[in-house]
Structure formats: structure tokens, C-alpha cells
BALOBA-1460 file (C-alpha; in Angstrom, 3 decimals):
// residues 217
<rec num="1" residu="m" x="97.966" y="130.171" z="117.236"/>
<rec num="2" residu="r" x="95.901" y="128.258" z="119.829"/>
<rec num="3" residu="a" x="95.334" y="130.244" z="122.874"/>
<rec num="4" residu="s" x="97.172" y="127.690" z="125.225"/>
<rec num="5" residu="e" x="100.153" y="127.944" z="122.920"/>
<rec num="6" residu="r" x="100.052" y="131.730" z="122.968"/>
<rec num="7" residu="a" x="99.776" y="131.680" z="126.775"/>
<rec num="8" residu="y" x="102.652" y="129.340" z="127.077"/>
<rec num="9" residu="w" x="105.097" y="131.320" z="124.972"/>
<rec num="10" residu="a" x="104.033" y="134.614" z="126.636"/>
<rec num="11" residu="l" x="104.616" y="133.296" z="130.177"/>
<rec num="12" residu="r" x="107.828" y="131.348" z="129.209"/>
<rec num="13" residu="e" x="109.378" y="134.552" z="127.701"/>
<rec num="14" residu="d" x="108.410" y="136.518" z="130.567"/>
<rec num="15" residu="i" x="109.993" y="134.007" z="133.259"/>
<rec num="16" residu="v" x="113.264" y="133.541" z="131.183"/>
<rec num="17" residu="e" x="113.435" y="137.299" z="130.750"/>
<rec num="18" residu="w" x="112.825" y="137.856" z="134.351"/>
<rec num="19" residu="r" x="109.689" y="139.907" z="133.898"/>
<rec num="20" residu="l" x="108.006" y="137.333" z="136.101"/>
<rec num="21" residu="p" x="110.980" y="136.719" z="138.679"/>
<rec num="22" residu="p" x="111.513" y="133.649" z="140.821"/>
<rec num="23" residu="g" x="108.797" y="133.433" z="143.481"/>
<rec num="24" residu="t" x="106.086" y="135.046" z="141.507"/>
<rec num="25" residu="v" x="102.825" y="133.399" z="142.071"/>
<rec num="26" residu="l" x="101.082" y="132.762" z="138.657"/>
<rec num="27" residu="g" x="97.350" y="132.818" z="139.753"/>
<rec num="28" residu="e" x="95.080" y="131.460" z="137.037"/>
<rec num="29" residu="v" x="92.642" y="134.657" z="137.186"/>
<rec num="30" residu="e" x="95.326" y="137.004" z="137.304"/>
<rec num="31" residu="q" x="97.238" y="135.636" z="134.376"/>
<rec num="32" residu="a" x="94.311" y="134.607" z="132.328"/>
<rec num="33" residu="e" x="93.123" y="138.307" z="132.373"/>
<rec num="34" residu="r" x="96.429" y="139.688" z="131.688"/>
<rec num="35" residu="l" x="97.036" y="137.438" z="128.708"/>
<rec num="36" residu="g" x="93.377" y="137.564" z="127.573"/>
<rec num="37" residu="v" x="92.772" y="133.840" z="127.575"/>
<rec num="38" residu="s" x="90.275" y="131.735" z="129.355"/>
<rec num="39" residu="r" x="91.397" y="129.735" z="132.449"/>
<rec num="40" residu="t" x="91.422" y="126.445" z="130.488"/>
<rec num="41" residu="p" x="94.054" y="127.202" z="127.985"/>
<rec num="42" residu="l" x="96.023" y="128.973" z="130.862"/>
<rec num="43" residu="r" x="95.846" y="125.578" z="132.894"/>
<rec num="44" residu="e" x="97.542" y="123.899" z="129.898"/>
<rec num="45" residu="a" x="100.384" y="126.582" z="129.525"/>
<rec num="46" residu="l" x="100.947" y="126.310" z="133.280"/>
<rec num="47" residu="g" x="101.028" y="122.509" z="133.150"/>
<rec num="48" residu="r" x="103.856" y="122.720" z="130.263"/>
<rec num="49" residu="l" x="105.878" y="125.320" z="132.224"/>
<rec num="50" residu="t" x="105.667" y="122.991" z="135.212"/>
<rec num="51" residu="a" x="106.977" y="120.064" z="133.203"/>
<rec num="52" residu="e" x="109.786" y="122.048" z="132.117"/>
<rec num="53" residu="g" x="110.811" y="123.117" z="135.554"/>
<rec num="54" residu="l" x="110.155" y="126.829" z="135.077"/>
<rec num="55" residu="a" x="107.169" y="126.643" z="137.489"/>
<rec num="56" residu="a" x="105.986" y="124.534" z="140.455"/>
<rec num="57" residu="p" x="102.750" y="123.879" z="142.041"/>
<rec num="58" residu="h" x="101.932" y="126.498" z="144.741"/>
<rec num="59" residu="s" x="99.534" y="125.486" z="147.474"/>
<rec num="60" residu="g" x="95.931" y="126.898" z="147.051"/>
<rec num="61" residu="r" x="96.489" y="129.288" z="144.115"/>
<rec num="62" residu="g" x="98.148" y="128.356" z="140.693"/>
<rec num="63" residu="v" x="101.692" y="127.829" z="140.495"/>
<rec num="64" residu="v" x="105.018" y="129.696" z="141.248"/>
<rec num="65" residu="v" x="108.010" y="130.583" z="139.206"/>
<rec num="66" residu="t" x="110.802" y="128.435" z="140.461"/>
<rec num="67" residu="a" x="113.684" y="129.734" z="142.154"/>
<rec num="68" residu="i" x="117.368" y="129.945" z="140.768"/>
<rec num="69" residu="s" x="120.292" y="129.287" z="142.954"/>
<rec num="70" residu="l" x="124.052" y="128.581" z="142.553"/>
<rec num="71" residu="d" x="123.295" y="125.112" z="143.619"/>
<rec num="72" residu="t" x="120.802" y="124.845" z="140.718"/>
<rec num="73" residu="a" x="123.267" y="126.527" z="138.353"/>
<rec num="74" residu="a" x="126.062" y="123.835" z="139.328"/>
<rec num="75" residu="e" x="123.650" y="121.062" z="138.662"/>
<rec num="76" residu="l" x="122.603" y="122.515" z="135.399"/>
<rec num="77" residu="f" x="126.251" y="122.823" z="134.603"/>
<rec num="78" residu="e" x="126.834" y="119.323" z="135.096"/>
<rec num="79" residu="l" x="124.381" y="118.493" z="132.724"/>
<rec num="80" residu="r" x="125.442" y="121.306" z="130.279"/>
<rec num="81" residu="t" x="129.100" y="119.990" z="130.195"/>
<rec num="82" residu="a" x="128.102" y="116.461" z="129.315"/>
<rec num="83" residu="l" x="125.642" y="117.695" z="126.449"/>
<rec num="84" residu="e" x="127.768" y="120.708" z="125.087"/>
<rec num="85" residu="c" x="131.066" y="118.601" z="125.099"/>
<rec num="86" residu="q" x="129.469" y="115.852" z="123.220"/>
<rec num="87" residu="a" x="127.857" y="118.376" z="120.797"/>
<rec num="88" residu="a" x="131.218" y="120.129" z="120.141"/>
<rec num="89" residu="s" x="132.983" y="116.708" z="119.520"/>
<rec num="90" residu="l" x="130.148" y="115.782" z="116.977"/>
<rec num="91" residu="a" x="130.203" y="119.231" z="115.347"/>
<rec num="92" residu="a" x="133.964" y="118.799" z="114.613"/>
<rec num="93" residu="r" x="133.254" y="115.467" z="112.935"/>
<rec num="94" residu="r" x="130.158" y="116.655" z="110.932"/>
<rec num="95" residu="g" x="130.240" y="120.361" z="110.639"/>
<rec num="96" residu="d" x="131.465" y="122.599" z="107.629"/>
<rec num="97" residu="p" x="134.914" y="123.987" z="108.540"/>
<rec num="98" residu="a" x="134.292" y="127.344" z="106.777"/>
<rec num="99" residu="v" x="131.085" y="128.096" z="109.112"/>
<rec num="100" residu="f" x="133.265" y="127.734" z="112.014"/>
<rec num="101" residu="t" x="136.368" y="129.378" z="110.767"/>
<rec num="102" residu="r" x="134.140" y="132.486" z="110.209"/>
<rec num="103" residu="l" x="132.673" y="132.261" z="113.663"/>
<rec num="104" residu="q" x="136.460" y="131.862" z="114.993"/>
<rec num="105" residu="q" x="137.473" y="134.985" z="113.248"/>
<rec num="106" residu="e" x="134.334" y="136.941" z="114.503"/>
<rec num="107" residu="f" x="135.153" y="136.052" z="118.107"/>
<rec num="108" residu="a" x="138.667" y="137.129" z="117.719"/>
<rec num="109" residu="s" x="137.269" y="140.711" z="116.946"/>
<rec num="110" residu="a" x="134.999" y="140.605" z="119.986"/>
<rec num="111" residu="a" x="136.865" y="143.439" z="121.872"/>
<rec num="112" residu="q" x="135.375" y="145.997" z="119.216"/>
<rec num="113" residu="l" x="131.969" y="144.189" z="119.229"/>
<rec num="114" residu="l" x="131.872" y="144.729" z="123.001"/>
<rec num="115" residu="g" x="133.070" y="148.226" z="122.828"/>
<rec num="116" residu="d" x="130.439" y="149.251" z="120.338"/>
<rec num="117" residu="d" x="127.482" y="147.653" z="122.083"/>
<rec num="118" residu="p" x="127.238" y="148.444" z="125.783"/>
<rec num="119" residu="a" x="124.008" y="146.301" z="126.027"/>
<rec num="120" residu="r" x="126.005" y="143.285" z="124.638"/>
<rec num="121" residu="h" x="123.140" y="142.501" z="122.155"/>
<rec num="122" residu="d" x="125.415" y="141.928" z="119.151"/>
<rec num="123" residu="y" x="127.894" y="139.614" z="121.381"/>
<rec num="124" residu="y" x="125.252" y="137.492" z="122.750"/>
<rec num="125" residu="a" x="123.814" y="137.272" z="119.142"/>
<rec num="126" residu="l" x="127.096" y="135.948" z="118.103"/>
<rec num="127" residu="v" x="127.096" y="133.336" z="120.793"/>
<rec num="128" residu="g" x="123.744" y="132.497" z="119.710"/>
<rec num="129" residu="r" x="124.961" y="131.884" z="116.139"/>
<rec num="130" residu="l" x="127.716" y="129.592" z="117.440"/>
<rec num="131" residu="d" x="124.987" y="127.452" z="119.359"/>
<rec num="132" residu="r" x="122.959" y="127.292" z="116.168"/>
<rec num="133" residu="a" x="125.825" y="126.231" z="114.127"/>
<rec num="134" residu="i" x="126.677" y="123.525" z="116.381"/>
<rec num="135" residu="d" x="123.081" y="122.376" z="116.578"/>
<rec num="136" residu="e" x="122.972" y="122.272" z="112.678"/>
<rec num="137" residu="a" x="126.204" y="120.334" z="112.558"/>
<rec num="138" residu="i" x="125.589" y="117.546" z="115.138"/>
<rec num="139" residu="d" x="122.565" y="115.896" z="113.100"/>
<rec num="140" residu="n" x="121.321" y="114.307" z="116.383"/>
<rec num="141" residu="a" x="117.566" y="115.236" z="117.007"/>
<rec num="142" residu="y" x="117.509" y="113.819" z="120.592"/>
<rec num="143" residu="l" x="120.760" y="115.737" z="121.537"/>
<rec num="144" residu="l" x="119.422" y="118.906" z="119.936"/>
<rec num="145" residu="q" x="116.106" y="118.574" z="122.000"/>
<rec num="146" residu="a" x="117.951" y="118.150" z="125.325"/>
<rec num="147" residu="l" x="120.150" y="121.159" z="124.524"/>
<rec num="148" residu="k" x="117.107" y="123.324" z="123.631"/>
<rec num="149" residu="n" x="115.330" y="122.294" z="126.981"/>
<rec num="150" residu="l" x="118.635" y="123.258" z="128.860"/>
<rec num="151" residu="r" x="119.200" y="126.544" z="127.421"/>
<rec num="152" residu="v" x="115.854" y="127.730" z="128.672"/>
<rec num="153" residu="h" x="117.249" y="127.696" z="132.184"/>
<rec num="154" residu="l" x="120.636" y="128.947" z="131.039"/>
<rec num="155" residu="v" x="119.164" y="132.160" z="129.905"/>
<rec num="156" residu="r" x="117.717" y="132.656" z="133.430"/>
<rec num="157" residu="i" x="120.925" y="131.807" z="135.253"/>
<rec num="158" residu="r" x="122.796" y="134.467" z="133.077"/>
<rec num="159" residu="r" x="120.894" y="137.109" z="134.586"/>
<rec num="160" residu="l" x="122.477" y="136.054" z="137.994"/>
<rec num="161" residu="a" x="126.042" y="136.934" z="136.652"/>
<rec num="162" residu="k" x="127.010" y="140.586" z="136.423"/>
<rec num="163" residu="d" x="128.638" y="141.674" z="133.149"/>
<rec num="164" residu="n" x="132.444" y="142.040" z="133.552"/>
<rec num="165" residu="p" x="134.271" y="143.178" z="130.585"/>
<rec num="166" residu="e" x="137.308" y="141.160" z="131.316"/>
<rec num="167" residu="r" x="135.136" y="138.119" z="131.696"/>
<rec num="168" residu="l" x="133.338" y="138.635" z="128.538"/>
<rec num="169" residu="l" x="136.690" y="139.041" z="126.687"/>
<rec num="170" residu="a" x="137.910" y="135.990" z="128.103"/>
<rec num="171" residu="a" x="134.593" y="134.154" z="127.289"/>
<rec num="172" residu="a" x="134.926" y="135.356" z="123.650"/>
<rec num="173" residu="t" x="138.574" y="133.855" z="123.484"/>
<rec num="174" residu="e" x="136.947" y="130.620" z="124.855"/>
<rec num="175" residu="h" x="134.349" y="130.668" z="122.097"/>
<rec num="176" residu="a" x="137.012" y="131.192" z="119.358"/>
<rec num="177" residu="n" x="138.927" y="128.243" z="120.606"/>
<rec num="178" residu="i" x="135.819" y="126.152" z="120.518"/>
<rec num="179" residu="a" x="135.006" y="127.266" z="117.025"/>
<rec num="180" residu="g" x="138.672" y="126.854" z="115.991"/>
<rec num="181" residu="a" x="138.699" y="123.302" z="117.331"/>
<rec num="182" residu="i" x="135.607" y="122.451" z="115.411"/>
<rec num="183" residu="a" x="136.841" y="124.108" z="112.256"/>
<rec num="184" residu="a" x="139.939" y="121.925" z="112.457"/>
<rec num="185" residu="g" x="137.952" y="118.718" z="112.878"/>
<rec num="186" residu="d" x="139.404" y="117.921" z="116.338"/>
<rec num="187" residu="g" x="136.621" y="116.450" z="118.244"/>
<rec num="188" residu="q" x="138.715" y="116.051" z="121.488"/>
<rec num="189" residu="l" x="140.007" y="119.498" z="121.493"/>
<rec num="190" residu="a" x="136.536" y="121.013" z="120.837"/>
<rec num="191" residu="a" x="135.145" y="118.987" z="123.621"/>
<rec num="192" residu="a" x="138.165" y="120.208" z="126.087"/>
<rec num="193" residu="a" x="137.794" y="123.788" z="124.797"/>
<rec num="194" residu="t" x="134.088" y="123.481" z="125.750"/>
<rec num="195" residu="a" x="134.806" y="122.044" z="129.023"/>
<rec num="196" residu="v" x="137.298" y="124.835" z="129.931"/>
<rec num="197" residu="h" x="134.815" y="127.587" z="128.913"/>
<rec num="198" residu="l" x="131.965" y="126.056" z="131.101"/>
<rec num="199" residu="y" x="134.200" y="125.764" z="134.051"/>
<rec num="200" residu="q" x="135.255" y="129.358" z="133.802"/>
<rec num="201" residu="s" x="131.717" y="130.579" z="133.279"/>
<rec num="202" residu="l" x="130.374" y="128.695" z="136.389"/>
<rec num="203" residu="e" x="133.342" y="129.895" z="138.352"/>
<rec num="204" residu="h" x="132.764" y="133.546" z="137.327"/>
<rec num="205" residu="l" x="128.967" y="133.074" z="138.323"/>
<rec num="206" residu="k" x="130.062" y="131.868" z="141.727"/>
<rec num="207" residu="t" x="132.210" y="134.969" z="142.346"/>
<rec num="208" residu="t" x="129.254" y="137.368" z="141.557"/>
<rec num="209" residu="q" x="126.868" y="135.769" z="143.994"/>
<rec num="210" residu="p" x="127.554" y="136.422" z="147.787"/>
<rec num="211" residu="s" x="127.160" y="133.229" z="149.738"/>
<rec num="212" residu="a" x="124.275" y="134.718" z="151.893"/>
<rec num="213" residu="e" x="122.257" y="135.216" z="148.958"/>
<rec num="214" residu="r" x="122.590" y="132.022" z="147.077"/>
<rec num="215" residu="t" x="118.914" y="131.815" z="146.022"/>
<rec num="216" residu="a" x="117.223" y="134.419" z="143.697"/>
<rec num="217" residu="s" x="113.656" y="134.481" z="144.541"/>
């Protein structure tokens, strides 16, 4: 792996996982030393992160990790609704019903899954498998790329929301409904179920953030 590629993925993961939280200045000298690369490949990595919106120019000294706010989340959810509803509709027309029937059954058993895994790793892995199944079913490279770019920011936003057992169980039911509609080949229902899930997710996020602390920085 090229040095610039290695630096890019290391920084990207640190930003997404909040090891480099919003507002962190990514100075070239400090980050190059930390990652064990020279400043030229580091600049290439920072340029890619800036193009993706994960970082922004910072006067005089490198770039800074971009802030995440409820206003930002609302804008991303507007895009997310358009992309994911279309993806669910296409998956219903093009996907393998058996794959989504199995996922529907797994989400129906999410109460036990959540109870056995306080860290939620298995639950979020299941959500990831639903995303990947939809990605494979849509057979549209351009839509898939747009979804991948969006999800980078959505992972960051998830950290703003506090885990709530009742909300997670409701979300599992919503995911089951999406998978079930896709399995049934009903594109309209799949899109509608996706829209309901995204609306409820954004409303939950809003309730976890005091209005006076709208920006994470």
C-alpha cells in the first residue's frame, strides 16, 4: 500500500471512530510523525479527506476535522432518504428474496441479540449485512458509490446519539419491515418502510442532543 493510501485510511478511520474528534487540527508535521510517513503523502491523504468533507482547510496549519451538528445531520438525512429509499425499491425488484427473508428473521430476533451484546457489535454487524445485501442487489455502480460516500458521515453521526434499548428494538423492527418488503418484491413498500425508519432515526437523534449543544466540536 502506498504511503499516501496508508495515511488516508488511518486518518479516515480515526476521524470516523472519533479518535480524532471534530475540531482536531491535523498538523502536517504532527500527523506525518504519528503515521510514519513523509509530508508529501500526508498532504495527498489530507486532500482526499478534505474532498470527502471529513476535514476542512485550517488557516496557517494543516486542516481541521469538520464539525458534526444536528443541522448537518438533517441535511445528510435528506440525501440519505433519497438514496436509501431508491436503493430499497431497486433491491425489491432485483434482489434474491431468500437473502432478505433470512435477514428479516434475524431482525425479528434482535431482542435476544441486543441482550447478549451490551456493546451492540453483533446488532450493528447485522445492520451492516442488510446494507451490503441491498448494495449487492441494486446493481447500480453510481448509486452504490453515492451510498458509500454518505455512510462515512453517518457513522460519525451515530456517535451523537445515545444508545437507547427501546429505540434499538424499534429500529430492529423497522429493519425487519424493510427486509420483509424487499423479500416480497414490493418496491413501494420497501421505500416507504425505509422512509419511516430514517424519519424515526433522525427524530431520536434530535431528542438526544440539547438545543444549546447542537454542534460537536
